[in-house]
PAPAPA-95296 format. One line per 8 residues: for each residue y negated, z negated, x negated of N, C-alpha, C. Coordinates in steps of 0.1 Angstrom, whole numbers. Atoms other than C-alpha are relative to their C-alpha. Example, Ala and Ser with C-alpha at 12.3 -4.5 7.8 and 13.67 -1.06 7.14 Angstrom:
12/0/-9/45/-78/-123/-12/0/-9; 11/0/9/11/-71/-137/-11/-8/8
END
This chain:
4/-13/-8/774/1002/249/5/-5/16; -2/2/-12/773/1002/287/10/7/3; -13/-5/-4/800/1014/311/-5/17/6; 4/-15/-6/801/1051/323/-5/4/11; 7/4/-14/791/1035/356/-11/3/2; 15/-4/0/758/1035/342/-6/12/-4; 3/-17/4/756/1074/331/-1/6/11; -3/-10/-12/774/1091/359/-2/-9/15
6/6/-11/752/1081/390/-1/14/13; 4/-12/-16/754/1099/428/-9/-3/2; 14/5/-9/722/1105/440/-2/15/5; 7/-17/-2/700/1133/454/-12/1/-14; 7/-5/13/677/1152/429/-14/-4/7; -3/-8/11/652/1161/416/1/-1/-12; 3/6/15/648/1137/388/3/-12/-1; -3/17/0/665/1106/376/-8/-10/-5
10/11/4/637/1092/362/-16/-1/8; 18/-2/-8/606/1106/387/10/-3/14; -2/6/-12/630/1100/418/8/-11/5; -11/15/1/661/1077/416/-9/-9/-7; 4/11/4/646/1053/390/-16/-4/12; 10/8/-10/612/1047/410/6/-3/15; -7/4/-13/633/1044/444/10/-12/-5; -6/13/2/651/1019/427/-6/-11/-3
9/14/-4/622/998/418/-7/-3/10; 1/4/-13/610/1000/452/10/-9/4; -11/8/-5/645/986/462/-2/-16/-7; 2/13/10/644/960/435/-12/-8/4; 6/8/-6/611/950/446/0/-6/14; -1/7/-15/615/944/482/15/-12/2; -14/13/0/649/922/472/-8/-13/-6; 8/12/5/621/900/453/-9/-8/6
7/1/-8/595/902/480/4/3/14; -4/-5/-17/611/903/517/-9/1/7; 8/1/-10/581/892/531/-11/9/1; 9/-12/4/560/923/518/5/6/12; -2/-11/-13/551/945/549/-8/11/-6; 10/-9/4/525/968/531/1/2/-13; -3/3/12/529/981/499/-11/14/-7; 12/-13/11/505/1000/467/12/1/-12
-6/-1/10/526/1020/443/-12/8/-9; 6/-3/10/506/1029/410/5/10/-7; -10/-10/8/524/1062/391/-12/1/-12; 6/-6/15/514/1066/353/7/7/-6; -5/-10/11/519/1088/325/7/12/6; -7/-10/-6/547/1112/334/1/1/16; 0/-1/-15/552/1099/368/-14/5/9; 11/-4/-5/515/1104/376/-2/17/-2
4/-13/4/513/1139/360/10/9/8; -8/-10/-8/543/1155/379/10/-5/8; -10/6/-11/555/1131/404/3/7/9; -6/-7/-12/547/1154/433/8/7/-4; -13/-11/-2/567/1181/421/11/-6/-3; -14/8/0/596/1153/413/0/-5/12; 0/7/-12/586/1140/447/4/-14/1; 0/16/2/582/1106/434/-7/-8/9
2/7/-16/561/1096/464/5/0/11; -9/1/-13/584/1107/488/11/-9/-1; -10/7/4/612/1087/470/-4/-16/3; 5/16/-2/590/1054/471/-5/-6/17; 2/3/-13/579/1057/503/11/-3/11; -9/2/-7/613/1064/519/6/-16/-3; -3/12/4/624/1033/500/-8/-12/8; 6/9/-9/599/1014/519/-1/2/13
3/-2/-10/598/1029/552/8/-9/8; 10/-6/-6/591/1019/579/-16/-8/-5; 15/6/7/563/1003/560/-13/11/-7; 12/-11/5/530/1018/552/-2/0/-15; -1/1/14/529/1026/516/-11/10/-6; 11/-9/4/499/1041/494/3/1/-12; -3/-3/12/507/1060/465/-10/7/-9; 8/-4/9/482/1064/436/2/6/-12
-7/-5/12/486/1087/411/-12/0/-14; 11/8/9/465/1074/378/4/10/-13; -3/-5/6/461/1101/354/-6/-5/-10; 8/4/12/439/1082/330/1/-12/-9; -4/5/9/456/1054/317/9/4/-11; -9/-3/10/473/1055/282/8/-9/-3; -5/13/5/482/1021/271/12/-3/8; -13/3/-7/517/1022/287/12/-4/-11
-9/6/7/545/1003/279/16/12/-3; -6/-13/2/566/1038/286/-8/11/11; 6/-13/-10/558/1074/300/3/-2/10; -1/5/-15/573/1062/331/-2/-10/4; 4/14/-5/555/1036/344/-5/-1/13; 4/-2/-12/548/1025/378/-2/-17/3; 4/12/-4/531/993/392/0/0/17; -1/1/-12/541/981/425/-4/-12/5
12/9/0/517/955/443/10/2/19; -4/2/-14/531/941/480/-9/-8/10; 14/7/-6/507/923/505/14/1/16; -6/4/-15/519/905/539/-7/4/12; 6/0/-15/511/906/576/-15/-3/1; 14/6/1/479/891/567/-10/9/-13; 11/-5/11/467/911/540/3/-7/-16; -2/8/16/476/888/509/6/4/-4
-5/-4/8/487/898/479/13/-6/-2; -11/11/3/524/886/476/7/0/-12; -7/0/12/536/899/443/-4/15/-3; -1/-10/8/533/924/417/4/5/-15; -5/-6/9/553/944/395/2/15/-9; 1/-15/11/552/969/365/14/3/-2; -12/-4/3/585/990/364/-3/9/-12; -5/-13/4/598/1013/341/13/9/2
-11/-8/-3/619/1043/346/6/6/-14; -1/1/15/635/1042/312/14/17/0; -7/-12/2/659/1077/321/12/0/6; -13/0/-3/691/1085/338/1/-10/15; -1/7/-13/680/1065/372/0/-17/-3; 6/16/7/676/1030/349/-12/-2/0; 12/9/-4/649/1004/357/-1/-11/-11; 0/11/3/635/978/341/-16/-6/1
16/9/-2/604/952/347/-3/-1/-12; 10/2/12/577/954/318/1/-21/-4; 4/19/4/580/917/301/13/-4/4; -12/7/1/615/911/313/12/10/-5; -12/-9/9/650/922/297/4/12/9; -6/-8/-6/660/953/308/13/-2/10; -12/5/-11/682/954/342/14/2/-7; -7/3/2/714/941/338/13/9/-2
-11/-8/-2/742/966/328/9/-6/-1; -12/5/5/778/966/324/4/6/-12; -7/-2/12/786/965/289/10/-6/-7; -15/0/5/820/971/278/5/3/-9; -2/-6/12/819/990/249/-7/-7/-12; 2/6/14/817/966/214/-5/5/-12; 2/-10/11/805/996/194/-17/2/0; 16/-4/2/771/1004/185/-4/17/-6
1/-12/3/776/1042/176/14/7/2; -9/-8/-3/800/1072/178/9/-1/-8; -5/4/8/811/1066/148/9/-14/-1; -6/13/1/824/1031/151/13/2/13; -9/-4/-12/841/1044/186/11/8/-8; -9/-6/9/859/1067/163/10/-10/-10; -6/8/10/869/1042/138/11/-10/2; -10/12/-8/884/1018/165/12/11/4
-10/-4/1/904/1049/175/10/6/-7; -5/-4/12/915/1058/143/13/-11/-1; -7/10/6/928/1022/139/12/-3/11; -8/3/-10/942/1017/172/15/14/4; -7/-11/-2/958/1053/172/1/4/12; 2/-1/-11/946/1059/205/-14/12/1; 7/-11/-5/929/1094/218/-16/-7/4; 13/5/-8/890/1090/229/1/-5/11
5/4/-15/895/1087/266/10/-12/0; -4/12/-2/920/1061/262/-6/-11/-5; 13/7/5/892/1043/241/-8/-5/14; 9/4/-11/875/1043/276/10/-4/12; -10/5/-8/906/1035/297/3/-12/-3; -4/13/6/910/1005/274/-11/-12/0; 12/6/-4/877/993/279/-5/-5/11; 3/-1/-13/866/1003/310/9/-8/12
-9/6/-11/878/983/346/12/10/2; -13/-6/-4/911/996/361/-4/11/14; -1/-4/-9/893/1013/385/-10/15/-5; 9/-13/7/874/1039/360/6/14/5; -6/-8/-3/901/1064/366/-3/4/14; 6/-4/-14/890/1065/405/-15/4/0; 12/1/-2/856/1060/397/-5/16/-8; 3/-15/6/856/1095/374/7/12/11
-5/-13/-7/876/1112/399/-10/2/12; 8/-1/-7/850/1105/424/-13/10/-5; 12/-8/5/823/1120/401/8/11/3; -4/-14/0/843/1150/396/0/6/14; 0/-4/-11/849/1154/432/-18/4/7; 15/-5/-2/810/1153/436/-3/12/-6; 6/-16/10/805/1180/409/1/10/7; -7/-8/-3/827/1199/423/-3/7/15
5/-2/-13/814/1199/456/-13/4/1; 13/-9/5/780/1206/446/-6/13/-7; -3/-12/3/789/1235/429/5/9/9; -3/-8/-9/807/1249/459/-8/0/8; 12/-6/-4/776/1244/478/-12/5/-1; 16/-5/5/748/1256/457/7/13/1; -2/-12/0/772/1289/457/-2/5/15; 1/-6/-13/769/1294/495/-14/-2/3
10/3/-8/735/1284/496/-10/11/-2; 11/-13/5/704/1312/497/-11/-6/4; 13/5/-6/666/1313/504/-7/-8/-12; 6/5/10/638/1298/486/-4/-18/-3; 1/13/4/634/1266/467/-11/-11/4; 12/9/-6/611/1236/482/-11/2/-11; 13/3/9/574/1237/464/-7/13/2; 12/-11/-3/548/1264/458/3/12/-9
-4/-11/13/564/1286/429/10/6/7; -7/-12/-7/586/1304/455/13/5/-8; -14/-5/9/616/1304/431/11/1/14; -12/-2/-11/646/1321/451/14/-6/-8; -11/4/7/680/1306/448/10/11/-2; -6/-14/7/702/1329/423/16/-4/-1; -12/2/1/734/1311/424/11/9/8; -7/-5/-6/749/1331/451/0/14/-6
1/-18/3/737/1364/439/7/2/-15; -6/-4/12/750/1358/405/14/1/2; -15/0/-7/785/1348/420/1/14/5; -5/-8/-6/788/1374/442/0/16/-9; 5/-13/7/775/1406/419/9/1/-10; -10/-4/16/804/1396/388/10/12/6; -7/-12/1/825/1424/402/-7/12/-7; 12/-11/5/796/1449/394/-4/0/-16
5/-1/13/797/1438/357/15/8/-5; -13/-3/5/823/1462/336/6/-7/-12; -4/8/13/826/1440/306/7/-13/5; -9/19/-4/856/1407/310/-10/-10/-6; 6/9/4/835/1389/286/-13/-9/8; 11/1/-13/801/1393/307/0/-5/14; -2/6/-15/819/1387/341/3/-18/-2; -5/12/3/830/1354/323/-13/-8/-1
12/3/5/798/1344/313/-12/0/12; 9/-1/-11/780/1353/344/7/-13/13; -5/12/-7/804/1330/366/0/-12/0; 7/11/0/797/1300/349/-13/0/-3; 13/0/-4/762/1307/347/-2/-3/16; 0/1/-17/765/1310/387/0/-13/0; -8/13/-8/784/1274/386/-14/-10/-7; 10/8/4/754/1261/364/-14/0/8
13/-2/-4/725/1276/385/5/-8/16; -3/7/-11/746/1262/418/-4/-13/4; 4/15/3/741/1229/403/-12/-3/2; 16/0/-4/708/1230/397/-12/2/8; 6/-5/-15/697/1246/425/-3/-11/12; -1/13/-9/710/1221/446/-10/-15/-4; 10/12/5/690/1193/424/-12/2/4; 14/-2/-3/659/1211/427/-2/0/17
1/0/-15/665/1215/466/-1/-16/5; -6/13/-9/673/1177/469/12/-7/4; -11/3/-5/704/1178/475/9/-16/-13; -4/16/13/732/1150/457/10/8/-5; -6/-2/14/744/1156/423/4/-12/-8; -4/14/8/757/1134/395/-10/1/-11; 7/1/12/733/1124/367/11/5/-10; -8/-3/8/752/1140/336/-11/6/-12
0/12/-1/734/1127/320/-14/-9/11; 12/1/-8/701/1132/342/-3/10/12; 5/-10/-8/690/1152/371/3/15/-3; 6/-14/4/673/1178/355/14/5/-12; -11/-7/7/706/1184/332/10/-2/6; -17/3/-11/730/1179/361/9/11/2; -8/-10/-4/743/1213/362/9/3/-13; -8/-5/14/756/1218/325/17/-5/1
-15/4/3/789/1196/324/10/6/14; -5/-10/-11/796/1205/363/7/13/-5; -2/-14/3/794/1242/353/14/1/-11; -11/-6/10/817/1239/324/12/-4/5; -15/6/-6/845/1217/340/5/11/11; -6/-13/-12/845/1240/370/2/13/-1; -5/-13/6/846/1272/350/13/1/-6; -10/-1/5/873/1262/329/11/-4/10
-11/5/-12/892/1244/357/7/14/9; -5/-10/-10/894/1273/381/4/14/-11; -5/-7/8/900/1294/348/14/2/-7; -10/-1/6/928/1280/332/9/-12/12; -8/6/-7/942/1260/361/2/-16/-4; -3/10/5/937/1225/344/1/-11/10; -2/8/-10/950/1197/365/-11/-12/-1; 11/10/-3/928/1166/377/-2/-9/-13
-3/10/16/943/1142/347/-9/5/-11; 9/-5/12/926/1163/323/-15/3/1; 16/1/-5/892/1169/339/-5/-15/-4; 5/16/4/890/1130/341/3/-6/-12; 0/6/10/902/1124/308/-15/12/-9; 8/-5/4/873/1151/297/-13/-3/2; 10/3/-6/847/1139/316/2/-20/-5; -3/14/6/857/1102/301/-4/4/-14
4/-6/13/851/1118/266/-17/3/-2; 19/-7/-3/815/1135/279/-6/-15/0; 10/10/-1/805/1099/287/-1/-6/-14; 2/10/12/812/1081/257/-11/7/-12; 6/-10/6/792/1113/240/-14/-10/9; 16/6/-6/760/1101/269/-1/-12/-4; 6/13/4/763/1066/265/-5/-6/-14; 2/-1/16/762/1070/225/-16/7/-1
13/-6/0/729/1088/231/-13/-11/6; 10/8/-4/713/1066/256/0/-14/-7; 3/16/7/720/1033/237/-7/1/-12; 1/-4/14/712/1048/201/-17/9/3; 10/-12/2/680/1074/212/-6/-4/16; 4/-5/-15/670/1085/250/5/11/4; -4/-13/-10/681/1107/279/-10/2/6; 7/-3/-8/646/1106/292/-10/10/-6
9/-7/2/624/1137/290/-15/-3/1; 5/5/0/598/1119/293/-7/-6/-14; 1/9/11/603/1100/263/0/8/-10; -3/-9/12/619/1124/238/0/15/6; 0/-15/-2/615/1158/256/13/6/4; -17/0/-9/644/1180/272/7/2/-10; -9/3/11/663/1176/239/9/-11/4; -5/8/-5/671/1145/251/6/-3/17
-5/-3/-12/680/1157/287/10/10/0; -12/-12/2/696/1191/281/10/0/-16; -4/4/12/704/1183/246/13/-8/0; -11/11/-4/727/1152/257/10/8/6; -7/-3/-7/740/1171/286/11/14/-8; -11/-15/9/754/1206/260/7/-11/-9; -7/9/12/766/1175/233/13/-4/9; -10/9/-9/786/1160/264/9/10/5
-3/-8/-4/795/1192/278/9/7/-12; -3/-2/16/807/1204/242/14/-11/-4; -9/9/-1/826/1173/241/15/3/8; -9/-5/-8/846/1181/273/8/8/1; -4/-11/3/852/1213/266/14/1/-12; -9/7/9/869/1199/231/12/-7/5; -12/6/-5/890/1178/248/10/7/13; -7/-7/-8/903/1202/275/9/11/-9
-9/-12/15/914/1225/244/10/-7/-9; -13/7/10/935/1198/226/-7/-4/-13; 8/3/10/907/1195/201/4/-12/-7; 2/15/8/911/1165/174/-13/-5/1; 10/6/-2/888/1140/174/-14/2/-6; 12/-7/8/868/1155/147/-5/12/3; 4/-10/-3/865/1183/162/-12/1/12; 9/2/-10/852/1171/192/-14/-9/-1
13/10/7/827/1148/171/-11/12/2; 9/-8/7/817/1180/156/-7/10/12; 8/-6/-13/811/1201/189/-8/-9/5; 13/3/-5/786/1175/201/-10/-1/-8; 9/-4/8/770/1176/170/-6/15/-1; 7/-14/1/765/1213/171/-9/2/14; 10/-2/-14/753/1211/207/-11/-5/1; 13/8/0/725/1187/200/-3/5/-7
8/-2/10/718/1195/166/-9/17/2; 8/-14/3/706/1231/178/-7/1/15; 8/2/-7/686/1217/207/-10/-12/-2; 12/6/7/664/1197/184/-16/4/3; 16/-6/-3/626/1198/193/0/9/13; 1/-6/-14/632/1212/228/-10/-9/12; 9/7/-8/605/1205/249/0/-1/15; -2/1/-12/601/1194/282/-16/2/8
13/-7/-7/573/1214/302/1/8/17; -5/-8/-14/585/1222/339/-15/2/5; 16/-4/-2/558/1242/353/-2/-7/15; 4/6/-11/539/1226/381/7/-13/6; -8/13/1/563/1195/375/11/0/10; -13/0/-9/590/1208/396/12/7/-11; -13/-4/8/625/1210/382/7/13/2; -3/-14/-4/627/1246/388/-1/11/-13
2/-10/9/613/1267/359/-4/-9/-13; -15/-7/5/629/1265/331/9/-6/4; -8/10/-2/650/1239/342/12/7/1; -13/-8/-5/674/1260/363/9/8/-6; 2/-10/8/675/1288/338/13/-8/-10; 0/4/12/678/1262/309/19/-9/0; -14/5/-4/713/1246/323/9/6/0; -13/-14/-1/733/1280/326/-1/1/-12
-4/-4/14/722/1287/289/3/-11/-7; -8/15/9/733/1251/277/16/-1/3; -15/0/-4/767/1256/296/6/12/-10; -8/-10/6/774/1288/275/-1/-3/-17; 3/7/13/760/1268/243/12/-6/-2; -13/11/-1/788/1240/250/13/10/-4; -13/-4/3/814/1264/250/-1/6/-14; 3/-4/11/802/1281/220/-3/-8/-12
2/10/13/798/1246/199/18/-4/0; -13/4/0/832/1238/210/11/8/-10; -5/-7/4/846/1269/197/-3/3/-16; 10/0/13/827/1272/164/10/-18/-6; -6/14/10/840/1232/156/13/3/-2; -15/1/-2/874/1242/165/3/7/-15; -10/-7/10/877/1266/135/-9/-10/-16; 10/4/12/843/1249/111/-1/-16/-5
0/16/0/853/1210/116/2/-5/-16; 1/2/14/862/1209/79/-9/-2/-12; 13/-4/5/830/1220/68/-8/-8/-1; 8/3/-7/810/1197/84/-5/-10/-12; 7/11/9/781/1177/64/-8/-11/6; 7/12/-7/766/1154/89/7/-7/13; -5/7/-13/777/1133/119/-7/1/12; 9/0/-11/768/1134/155/-7/-16/1
8/12/3/751/1096/148/-11/5/-4; 14/-5/8/727/1116/124/-6/4/10; 9/-12/-13/719/1141/151/-8/-11/11; 11/5/-9/707/1116/176/-9/-8/-7; 10/6/8/690/1095/152/-14/8/0; 11/-7/2/670/1123/144/-4/10/14; 6/-2/-13/668/1136/182/-10/-13/5; 10/12/-9/648/1104/192/-10/0/-9
14/1/9/624/1105/158/-6/10/5; 4/-13/-5/617/1140/170/-5/-2/14; 4/1/-11/614/1133/204/-12/-11/-1; 13/9/-1/588/1106/193/-12/5/-8; 9/-6/8/570/1128/173/-9/14/9; 1/-14/-12/566/1156/201/-15/-5/7; 11/2/-4/530/1155/214/6/-3/18; -2/2/-14/532/1141/251/-4/13/8
3/-16/-6/519/1179/260/13/3/3; -11/-9/-4/556/1187/260/13/-13/1; -5/9/-8/570/1151/276/-1/1/11; 2/-1/-14/574/1161/311/-14/-4/2; 16/4/-4/534/1158/316/-4/15/11; 9/-14/-7/530/1195/328/-15/6/-8; 15/2/8/501/1196/301/0/13/-7; 0/-10/9/515/1220/275/11/9/5
-13/-7/4/540/1249/266/-1/11/18; 0/-9/-11/550/1270/299/-9/-5/14; 6/8/-11/535/1244/325/-13/4/-2; 13/-1/0/501/1250/309/-3/17/-1; 1/-11/-4/505/1285/304/-2/7/16; -2/-4/-14/515/1288/340/-14/-2/8; 15/2/-3/481/1270/349/-10/8/1; 5/-9/2/464/1295/333/-4/12/4
1/-13/-5/473/1324/349/2/-3/16; 0/-1/-11/474/1308/383/-12/-6/6
END
């Protein structure tokens, strides 16, 4: 399994696969063909269908700037090696073609070149699934976060501290912002309003839920506005884990050491899904993004609550199991509707999953690994209309009404 450094990436929204990935592809192409001074980028599949809303064209043009770049949205090609495929061609000063490469944006900002091995990762964990991680933890009599510290490099705590500080800053920034998000949908930012009206809610439990939702809205809205976020595991699902961690840290006063431990365990859940299934909405629907984020957050909550390893695994399993079949149908291709609200609902679900697991772990019948496998097969069975193409579901209904 790869390093948590490949899961938690700090960058700008609104999409890890549609913004970060294509930008990294452009940067990789430049490193291979430094003599190229003009570029043509052809977007296929989900990148073509929702690239405008995800700012894919803006991302690649910025990467190649100040060189002229033509971006083509090809909606016809179907024989794709991956739903997020792009073809980059470079030309020299005389107009001669110097090179052409087909890239796959496989989720979470990761890329590979078609026909080549996926970009080299920091594979640090000698495990095939979460069951093997747990077996190792039992054998060595160490906690799940200690598994991370045992296999990652010595600077992993500093790295995770930087991740937490970025998450925290994003939440705080989002809580102060107001106005309308970019794009034609006219979606107003709601985090500030949610947070400032908490005092008007008379029910203590309802107030707590609203606070947590405000934190999720804050990050998700920052992502939609192209602000700096942490992929956890993606941009579109980046609001779940920060909201839960920020909410619990402010409510219970957890110190930074415990927050970092929670991030570490959440990371193990994320890399397990990434290796054995997918975190790409274009490949497996939103269950791969929000579902994974909810499982990561549930595991983090369990870690903060001092849950046993079995309870943590069960929390992650509950969280992902009840997101199975979740479609990715962004209205207009923008990471706004239903994405922003979905982050808040997922945060609440993560808390509930951890609470249920604390009581019911001894009654469980299936494993987290089983649910991961099921999620992937379910995603493969989903029609492409429901995998980040904006051709089905809410996106299609919206088109019919406008």
